[in-house]
C-alpha positions, 0 to 999 in steps of 0.5 A: 481816294487821292485829293487834290492840294491848293498852292499852300498844300492843304487837301481840297476838303480842307480848302473847302472846309475853311472857306465857305463863304467862297462857296456859298457866294456871301459877303466876305468876311475871313470866317474860317469855318461853316456855320449852321446859316452857311449850311442853309444858304448851301441847300436852298442853292441845291433846291434851286439847281433842282428847280431853275429850268436851265439846269434841264432838271425839268422839275416840276415837284420838289419836296422837302423833309426834316427827319430830325433837326440834324438830317434833311431829304430833298427830293424832285421829280426831275428827269434824274442826275447823269449816271453816264460817263461824259463824252469829253475828252478827260472823263476817266470813263467814270459816270458823271455823278461819280466824278462830281462826288469825288472831286470834280468841281465845274467852274465859270458860267455853266452851259446847257452842254453842261447839265446835259452831261452832268446833270444839276448838281454840279460842284454842289454835288462834292460840297454836300459829300465833303460837309456830310456826316451821311449822304445818299443820292437815290435818282432814277435815269431811263427807268433805272434807280441808282443809288451811292453813298457818301460821308466826309467826302469819301464814296463809301458805296460806289453808284450802282444800280438798285431795285428800290422803290424810294423813287418812281423818278427824280432825285432823292437826297438824303444828307446829315451834315458832318456833326464835327464841323456844324453845332447842333441842332443844325437845321431851322424850320422857320428858316426853311419855310421863308426860303421854300416861300422865296423860292416858290415866288421865283418859280410859280412852275413848281410845287413846293411842299414842306414837312417839318418836324411838327406838321406840314407847312 
């Protein structure tokens, strides 16, 4: 897959890996690598995007499951991610989700039109892909389930229809971070609980469920 380069000749993936604070919104400190704390910020941004009414996902239930200290599943009951090509010029007739995972990173203030065309993930889809050892997204759109598999910035199995019964609606993101980028163990159960509790207070219309390695919260 062709990757864009910046003015210094770095690939998009190299640029993302070298600039965690640019993508997590944290105060600039000059760090040149991602840390586990940065990843937690990213995971919370993904969850926020799923439950925020501004993204048009219409989510009322958000589940987070730790499958291990190095693998997380985020599942919602929203409208699903966009799988049709966007209607605007330059969409290259590719599914919106494929474009996001492959390198399209929208900038500026996102509008309702963007969310209706691309779904709630936006540029976070690309970040998850670049930072993944394994990324699987299942989403239900208009009663049809679609699945795509990614790893380290690449789409390894393209978006396709599937008959699996993992979901009846919404989106399920199964994410294992790149072991070459993040020190292990990666996910901190207590920190996730705190983050979800804060989001639950901010979005009272959404029910949050957390299943840790030992027991549900």
